[in-house]
Backbone as a chain_set.jsonl record, in Angstrom:
{"seq": "MDPCDLYADWADIAGTSEQLDGLQDLADSIAEAWGLEGVTVMFGDVDGDDFGEYDPSTKTITIDLDGLTDPHEAIDTVFHESMHALHDQWGFSEDEKEAMHESIEVDADFLTDELLADCVSTDPAESGATATIPDIPGTINIVGDPP", "coords": {"N": [[84.577, 60.173, 92.041], [84.308, 60.132, 88.595], [82.73, 62.636, 86.563], [81.533, 61.59, 84.205], [81.039, 58.929, 84.861], [79.296, 59.339, 86.997], [77.143, 60.503, 85.639], [76.436, 58.414, 83.839], [75.78, 56.32, 85.561], [73.732, 57.249, 87.136], [70.933, 56.525, 87.583], [71.218, 53.968, 88.629], [72.57, 54.392, 91.018], [70.962, 55.986, 92.528], [69.859, 57.663, 95.412], [71.824, 56.624, 97.036], [74.888, 56.53, 98.972], [76.939, 56.667, 97.191], [75.989, 58.24, 95.1], [75.764, 60.725, 96.373], [78.45, 61.069, 97.085], [79.559, 61.264, 94.53], [78.487, 63.715, 93.591], [79.596, 65.387, 95.505], [82.32, 65.041, 94.918], [82.332, 66.233, 92.386], [81.646, 68.899, 93.064], [83.866, 69.515, 94.664], [85.899, 69.33, 92.739], [85.184, 71.427, 91.032], [85.487, 73.582, 92.812], [88.247, 73.458, 93.275], [89.267, 73.837, 90.648], [88.317, 76.386, 90.055], [89.271, 77.941, 92.088], [87.826, 78.337, 94.441], [87.45, 79.049, 97.831], [87.12, 77.598, 101.014], [84.493, 76.73, 100.707], [81.795, 74.637, 101.379], [79.925, 71.645, 100.714], [76.706, 70.377, 101.153], [73.977, 68.12, 101.639], [70.546, 68.45, 101.633], [67.294, 69.744, 102.635], [65.864, 72.272, 100.59], [64.442, 75.47, 100.379], [61.354, 76.19, 98.685], [60.983, 75.592, 95.124], [63.486, 75.108, 94.226], [66.546, 73.366, 93.403], [68.878, 73.695, 94.668], [70.942, 75.77, 96.823], [72.929, 78.587, 97.805], [74.558, 79.655, 100.668], [75.831, 82.549, 101.701], [76.685, 83.367, 104.234], [77.611, 81.139, 105.585], [79.123, 79.986, 103.696], [78.202, 77.753, 102.291], [77.038, 75.306, 100.085], [73.972, 73.927, 99.426], [72.451, 71.038, 98.318], [69.48, 69.758, 97.135], [68.302, 66.682, 96.841], [65.826, 65.542, 96.491], [64.074, 66.156, 94.305], [65.714, 65.754, 92.181], [66.01, 63.875, 89.673], [67.189, 63.683, 87.277], [70.352, 63.367, 85.894], [71.716, 65.372, 84.47], [70.463, 67.739, 85.329], [71.147, 67.651, 88.037], [73.959, 67.92, 87.996], [74.099, 70.369, 86.704], [72.952, 71.955, 88.705], [74.928, 71.88, 90.704], [76.996, 73.289, 89.393], [75.656, 75.766, 89.056], [75.192, 76.682, 91.721], [77.819, 76.798, 92.555], [78.729, 78.933, 91.046], [77.358, 81.026, 92.289], [78.728, 80.969, 94.725], [81.257, 81.71, 93.83], [80.79, 84.352, 92.961], [80.215, 85.476, 95.428], [82.68, 85.129, 96.733], [84.227, 86.802, 95.187], [83.27, 89.194, 96.008], [80.988, 90.558, 95.08], [78.153, 92.729, 95.203], [74.838, 92.319, 96.65], [72.918, 93.339, 94.876], [74.344, 93.275, 92.446], [74.751, 90.524, 92.225], [72.109, 89.647, 91.972], [71.447, 90.824, 89.537], [72.958, 89.29, 87.843], [71.812, 86.813, 87.916], [70.205, 85.558, 85.913], [72.07, 85.14, 83.867], [73.651, 83.294, 85.124], [72.068, 81.02, 85.115], [72.102, 80.368, 82.379], [74.872, 80.07, 81.96], [75.491, 77.933, 83.723], [74.088, 75.828, 82.56], [75.391, 75.719, 80.089], [78.016, 75.036, 80.962], [77.54, 72.527, 82.066], [76.704, 71.103, 79.811], [79.089, 71.285, 78.341], [80.875, 69.933, 80.033], [79.77, 67.359, 80.004], [79.895, 66.598, 77.364], [81.715, 64.731, 76.161], [80.934, 62.526, 77.581], [78.257, 61.87, 76.867], [78.419, 61.489, 74.182], [79.74, 59.217, 73.77], [79.949, 55.834, 74.983], [80.569, 55.673, 78.253], [81.208, 53.404, 79.762], [82.294, 51.657, 77.963], [84.23, 53.134, 76.583], [85.781, 54.447, 78.434], [85.537, 57.152, 78.918], [86.312, 60.368, 80.192], [85.749, 63.346, 82.106], [86.495, 66.834, 82.106], [86.693, 69.619, 84.232], [85.249, 72.559, 83.09], [86.649, 75.834, 82.291], [86.017, 78.909, 84.1], [83.185, 80.552, 82.88], [83.168, 83.271, 80.503], [81.057, 85.085, 80.788], [80.471, 85.139, 83.439], [81.375, 87.224, 84.961], [79.957, 89.597, 84.27], [79.395, 92.118, 85.254], [81.75, 93.231, 85.862], [85.295, 92.907, 86.484], [86.743, 90.484, 88.723], [87.397, 91.495, 92.114]], "CA": [[83.874, 59.605, 90.895], [84.348, 60.978, 87.404], [81.383, 63.072, 86.159], [80.955, 60.691, 83.202], [80.496, 57.781, 85.587], [78.132, 59.834, 87.737], [76.068, 60.667, 84.66], [76.033, 57.118, 83.281], [75.272, 55.42, 86.604], [72.823, 58.012, 87.991], [69.733, 55.768, 87.978], [71.623, 52.802, 89.428], [73.082, 54.778, 92.335], [70.019, 56.937, 93.118], [69.579, 57.522, 96.833], [72.914, 55.955, 97.749], [76.025, 57.384, 99.332], [77.762, 56.819, 95.988], [75.453, 59.391, 94.374], [76.166, 61.914, 97.123], [79.898, 61.19, 96.947], [79.836, 61.729, 93.173], [78.199, 65.147, 93.522], [80.603, 66.056, 96.335], [83.555, 65.044, 94.122], [82.166, 67.254, 91.351], [81.734, 70.213, 93.713], [85.26, 69.704, 95.072], [86.678, 69.569, 91.519], [84.87, 72.792, 90.591], [86.114, 74.502, 93.766], [89.688, 73.456, 93.014], [89.532, 74.416, 89.324], [87.944, 77.799, 90.036], [89.891, 78.66, 93.191], [86.886, 78.632, 95.527], [88.072, 78.735, 99.108], [86.273, 77.477, 102.187], [83.107, 76.403, 100.378], [81.439, 73.25, 101.646], [78.702, 71.168, 100.077], [75.925, 69.448, 101.953], [72.748, 67.68, 100.999], [69.43, 68.645, 102.55], [66.119, 70.405, 102.087], [66.001, 73.637, 100.103], [63.133, 76.113, 100.309], [60.761, 76.412, 97.371], [61.123, 74.59, 94.072], [64.878, 75.055, 93.784], [67.297, 72.146, 93.685], [70.064, 74.029, 95.429], [71.096, 77.142, 97.285], [74.216, 78.939, 98.37], [74.437, 80.531, 101.826], [77.108, 83.257, 101.817], [77.11, 83.537, 105.626], [78.324, 79.928, 105.991], [79.839, 79.502, 102.511], [77.726, 76.389, 102.12], [76.123, 74.958, 99.005], [73.078, 72.838, 99.798], [71.818, 70.396, 97.171], [68.285, 68.999, 97.529], [68.201, 65.582, 95.88], [64.466, 65.001, 96.417], [63.489, 66.281, 92.978], [66.744, 65.622, 91.159], [66.044, 62.532, 89.088], [67.928, 63.811, 86.027], [71.751, 63.67, 86.218], [72.096, 66.661, 83.873], [69.951, 68.773, 86.231], [71.928, 67.598, 89.276], [75.274, 68.491, 87.705], [73.812, 71.771, 86.434], [72.711, 72.613, 89.995], [76.219, 72.055, 91.37], [77.654, 74.412, 88.716], [74.905, 76.999, 89.338], [75.463, 77.127, 93.085], [79.245, 77.138, 92.614], [78.866, 80.288, 90.508], [76.96, 81.943, 93.371], [79.842, 80.993, 95.669], [82.323, 82.481, 93.202], [80.399, 85.767, 93.038], [80.371, 85.877, 96.824], [84.109, 85.206, 97.01], [84.743, 87.974, 94.486], [82.803, 90.389, 96.706], [79.906, 91.266, 94.418], [77.038, 93.134, 96.068], [73.6, 91.562, 96.425], [72.306, 93.853, 93.643], [75.107, 92.745, 91.312], [74.462, 89.085, 92.144], [70.745, 89.504, 91.453], [71.475, 91.195, 88.121], [73.62, 88.233, 87.089], [71.191, 85.513, 88.152], [69.784, 84.935, 84.656], [73.245, 84.654, 83.137], [74.131, 82.102, 85.828], [71.274, 79.898, 84.606], [72.615, 80.041, 81.049], [76.244, 79.591, 82.106], [75.497, 76.612, 84.364], [73.648, 74.865, 81.555], [76.493, 75.612, 79.128], [79.113, 74.304, 81.579], [77.121, 71.134, 82.194], [76.78, 70.522, 78.467], [80.501, 71.171, 77.966], [81.459, 68.877, 80.857], [79.227, 66.052, 79.647], [79.949, 66.376, 75.919], [82.372, 63.453, 75.867], [80.211, 61.44, 78.259], [77.036, 61.473, 76.178], [78.687, 61.148, 72.78], [80.324, 57.875, 73.778], [79.53, 55.021, 76.12], [81.697, 55.72, 79.18], [81.563, 52.063, 80.233], [83.11, 51.011, 76.937], [85.332, 53.951, 76.092], [86.567, 55.028, 79.509], [85.476, 58.607, 78.795], [86.428, 61.159, 81.412], [85.341, 64.73, 81.913], [87.348, 67.85, 82.706], [85.926, 70.795, 84.654], [85.509, 73.703, 82.206], [87.051, 77.098, 82.894], [84.946, 79.837, 84.449], [82.721, 81.188, 81.643], [83.426, 84.697, 80.407], [79.918, 85.908, 81.188], [80.241, 85.084, 84.881], [81.697, 88.522, 85.585], [79.44, 90.598, 83.338], [79.34, 93.458, 85.848], [83.107, 93.71, 86.088], [86.29, 91.91, 86.838], [86.798, 90.201, 90.159], [88.25, 92.426, 92.869]], "C": [[83.934, 60.601, 89.745], [82.921, 61.383, 87.015], [80.735, 62.188, 85.096], [80.344, 59.462, 83.868], [79.256, 58.171, 86.378], [76.923, 59.941, 86.815], [75.535, 59.314, 84.192], [75.347, 56.229, 84.315], [74.191, 56.041, 87.47], [71.631, 57.182, 88.485], [70.09, 54.593, 88.889], [72.057, 53.171, 90.84], [72.158, 55.758, 93.061], [69.779, 56.614, 94.59], [70.667, 56.848, 97.64], [74.008, 56.956, 98.112], [76.935, 57.604, 98.125], [77.303, 58.023, 95.157], [75.884, 60.69, 95.067], [77.672, 62.146, 97.001], [80.28, 61.714, 95.563], [79.584, 63.216, 93.013], [79.194, 65.944, 94.365], [81.93, 66.132, 95.586], [83.498, 66.116, 93.044], [82.329, 68.648, 91.949], [83.168, 70.514, 94.142], [86.147, 70.007, 93.864], [86.442, 70.977, 90.986], [85.571, 73.796, 91.498], [87.615, 74.591, 93.52], [90.02, 74.153, 91.697], [89.294, 75.921, 89.31], [88.557, 78.603, 91.183], [88.924, 79.069, 94.28], [87.504, 78.182, 96.844], [87.025, 78.659, 100.211], [84.819, 77.153, 101.922], [82.866, 74.92, 100.649], [80.125, 72.922, 100.962], [78.013, 70.22, 101.037], [74.654, 69.117, 101.191], [71.631, 67.774, 102.019], [68.287, 69.327, 101.848], [66.441, 71.843, 101.712], [64.597, 74.214, 99.985], [62.656, 76.265, 98.866], [60.991, 75.258, 96.417], [62.559, 74.446, 93.575], [65.511, 73.727, 94.157], [68.54, 72.417, 94.516], [70.041, 75.468, 95.878], [72.499, 77.33, 97.833], [73.978, 79.924, 99.498], [75.776, 81.24, 102.028], [77.593, 83.404, 103.263], [77.894, 82.324, 106.13], [79.198, 79.361, 104.881], [79.498, 78.038, 102.24], [76.781, 76.284, 100.938], [75.297, 73.785, 99.502], [72.392, 72.338, 98.54], [70.67, 69.544, 97.702], [68.046, 67.923, 96.476], [66.777, 65.059, 95.699], [63.872, 65.057, 95.014], [64.468, 66.057, 91.849], [66.837, 64.179, 90.66], [66.85, 62.507, 87.792], [69.385, 64.174, 86.342], [72.228, 65.0, 85.633], [71.678, 67.791, 84.806], [70.756, 68.812, 87.53], [73.291, 68.26, 89.077], [75.139, 69.98, 87.435], [73.635, 72.544, 87.739], [74.026, 72.843, 90.736], [76.995, 73.207, 90.722], [76.986, 75.739, 89.088], [75.262, 77.54, 90.724], [76.942, 77.477, 93.274], [79.487, 78.533, 92.057], [78.417, 81.329, 91.532], [78.101, 82.074, 94.384], [80.996, 81.824, 95.115], [82.016, 83.972, 93.262], [80.574, 86.296, 94.451], [81.85, 86.057, 97.157], [84.726, 86.434, 96.359], [84.229, 89.281, 95.086], [81.719, 91.173, 95.99], [78.799, 91.595, 95.407], [75.814, 92.271, 95.762], [72.904, 92.029, 95.15], [73.017, 93.312, 92.402], [74.812, 91.257, 91.121], [73.083, 88.859, 91.544], [70.704, 89.81, 89.956], [72.075, 90.086, 87.264], [72.898, 86.896, 87.156], [70.77, 84.812, 86.852], [70.969, 84.389, 83.873], [73.82, 83.409, 83.807], [73.377, 80.873, 85.329], [71.834, 79.42, 83.266], [74.013, 79.444, 81.149], [76.298, 78.195, 82.705], [75.084, 75.54, 83.369], [74.742, 74.634, 80.516], [77.634, 74.769, 79.705], [78.784, 72.823, 81.723], [77.205, 70.44, 80.853], [78.231, 70.302, 78.044], [81.167, 70.028, 78.736], [81.04, 67.493, 80.373], [79.333, 65.712, 78.168], [80.591, 65.034, 75.568], [81.605, 62.284, 76.469], [79.017, 60.949, 77.44], [77.262, 61.116, 74.718], [79.302, 59.761, 72.651], [79.751, 57.118, 74.966], [80.689, 54.964, 77.103], [82.135, 54.343, 79.658], [82.481, 51.361, 79.237], [84.358, 51.819, 76.596], [86.237, 54.485, 77.184], [86.595, 56.544, 79.443], [85.613, 59.252, 80.167], [86.07, 62.595, 81.082], [86.294, 65.656, 82.655], [86.497, 69.063, 83.046], [86.269, 71.953, 83.72], [85.967, 74.928, 82.99], [85.816, 77.919, 83.24], [84.501, 80.523, 83.161], [82.938, 82.691, 81.674], [82.282, 85.561, 80.895], [79.7, 85.921, 82.691], [80.53, 86.426, 85.545], [81.214, 89.672, 84.7], [79.375, 91.995, 83.941], [80.728, 93.985, 86.156], [84.028, 92.583, 86.44], [86.264, 91.652, 88.328], [87.719, 91.177, 90.859], [89.635, 91.85, 93.084]], "O": [[83.638, 61.783, 89.922], [82.001, 60.572, 87.122], [79.512, 62.046, 85.08], [79.264, 59.01, 83.485], [78.281, 57.421, 86.424], [75.82, 59.522, 87.166], [74.324, 59.098, 84.154], [74.436, 55.472, 83.979], [73.765, 55.427, 88.448], [71.359, 57.148, 89.685], [69.344, 54.269, 89.813], [71.93, 52.363, 91.76], [72.532, 56.303, 94.099], [69.532, 55.468, 94.965], [70.46, 56.53, 98.811], [74.035, 58.081, 97.613], [77.627, 58.62, 98.048], [78.124, 58.736, 94.581], [76.318, 61.636, 94.409], [78.118, 63.281, 96.833], [81.211, 62.51, 95.432], [80.371, 63.912, 92.373], [79.59, 67.046, 93.986], [82.597, 67.166, 95.611], [84.477, 66.823, 92.806], [83.06, 69.479, 91.41], [83.633, 71.645, 94.0], [87.045, 70.844, 93.95], [87.377, 71.644, 90.543], [86.18, 74.752, 91.016], [88.189, 75.68, 93.554], [90.945, 74.963, 91.635], [90.003, 76.652, 88.618], [88.381, 79.82, 91.244], [89.169, 80.051, 94.981], [88.016, 77.068, 96.953], [86.162, 79.528, 100.332], [83.987, 77.285, 102.819], [83.631, 74.062, 100.209], [79.32, 73.806, 100.669], [78.65, 69.368, 101.656], [74.314, 69.777, 100.209], [71.741, 67.251, 103.128], [68.29, 69.478, 100.627], [67.181, 72.537, 102.409], [63.672, 73.531, 99.544], [63.457, 76.446, 97.948], [61.169, 74.111, 96.826], [62.81, 73.734, 92.603], [65.08, 73.052, 95.092], [69.181, 71.489, 95.01], [69.249, 76.28, 95.4], [73.16, 76.384, 98.261], [73.278, 80.92, 99.315], [76.746, 80.624, 102.47], [78.794, 83.551, 103.493], [78.749, 82.461, 107.005], [79.923, 78.387, 105.084], [80.374, 77.208, 101.996], [75.843, 77.069, 100.804], [75.841, 72.774, 99.945], [71.818, 73.122, 97.784], [70.854, 68.719, 98.597], [67.635, 68.221, 95.355], [66.543, 64.213, 94.836], [63.232, 64.099, 94.579], [64.099, 66.157, 90.679], [67.631, 63.38, 91.156], [67.158, 61.436, 87.27], [69.632, 65.189, 86.992], [73.057, 65.68, 86.238], [72.461, 68.709, 85.049], [71.018, 69.89, 88.064], [73.72, 69.067, 89.902], [75.969, 70.771, 87.885], [74.118, 73.669, 87.861], [74.215, 73.901, 91.337], [77.59, 74.018, 91.43], [77.666, 76.717, 89.397], [75.595, 78.716, 90.874], [77.274, 78.358, 94.067], [80.364, 79.246, 92.545], [79.023, 82.395, 91.636], [78.4, 83.176, 94.844], [81.642, 82.562, 95.86], [82.895, 84.771, 93.581], [81.023, 87.425, 94.651], [82.225, 87.04, 97.796], [85.644, 87.04, 96.914], [84.696, 90.357, 94.715], [81.546, 92.359, 96.27], [78.537, 90.831, 96.336], [75.765, 91.582, 94.743], [72.355, 91.208, 94.415], [72.369, 92.936, 91.425], [74.646, 90.789, 89.995], [72.906, 87.978, 90.703], [70.007, 89.134, 89.199], [71.737, 89.959, 86.088], [73.327, 85.936, 86.517], [70.962, 83.604, 86.711], [70.89, 83.31, 83.286], [74.411, 82.562, 83.138], [73.969, 79.81, 85.141], [72.018, 78.222, 83.049], [74.312, 78.437, 80.507], [77.072, 77.356, 82.243], [75.672, 74.458, 83.341], [74.994, 73.499, 80.111], [78.162, 73.891, 79.024], [79.646, 71.966, 81.526], [77.713, 69.323, 80.755], [78.567, 69.27, 77.464], [81.93, 69.249, 78.164], [81.851, 66.569, 80.334], [78.901, 64.636, 77.756], [80.049, 64.285, 74.755], [81.624, 61.178, 75.928], [78.794, 59.744, 77.331], [76.398, 60.51, 74.083], [79.374, 59.202, 71.556], [79.137, 57.712, 75.852], [81.688, 54.293, 76.842], [83.317, 54.135, 79.932], [83.34, 50.568, 79.623], [85.421, 51.25, 76.349], [87.348, 54.932, 76.9], [87.572, 57.163, 79.866], [85.097, 58.749, 81.165], [86.087, 63.004, 79.921], [86.833, 65.3, 83.703], [85.671, 69.489, 82.24], [87.441, 72.298, 83.567], [85.711, 75.049, 84.188], [84.719, 77.661, 82.744], [85.341, 81.029, 82.416], [82.897, 83.311, 82.736], [82.515, 86.672, 81.373], [78.829, 86.643, 83.176], [79.967, 86.721, 86.599], [81.966, 90.604, 84.416], [79.306, 92.973, 83.197], [80.86, 95.096, 86.669], [83.602, 91.45, 86.666], [85.819, 92.495, 89.107], [88.704, 91.638, 90.281], [90.484, 92.495, 93.699]]}, "num_chains": 1, "name": "protein.A"}
């Protein structure tokens, strides 16, 4: 499912396999575009008030849909957790990852806005708008280049 369709149809497909498939397609597209290897996405409960988490020991992104009623927030969460996976793949230490956490919030929001720019400026149902996964933002490696 194209991210524009996911965004436009979010309320209509809430709680369905189509919604989960759309987020999985997005995560798969990000993984392919960014060169993430061996990362899987699942949907389940996440501790605390977060909408997602990345487990480096299993290379698994978990998305908790219980509180995700806003498609922008859902897409933002997939980008955010994908950035954690990228940092893990690049071999950053836990201290480096923690230092970058705030920039990840900003970058994920920026990437979501960039991805959805064509979707929200036009009616995807009428125009056939599609979205392209943005490149990895420059600030993602603020502590250094990938190993």
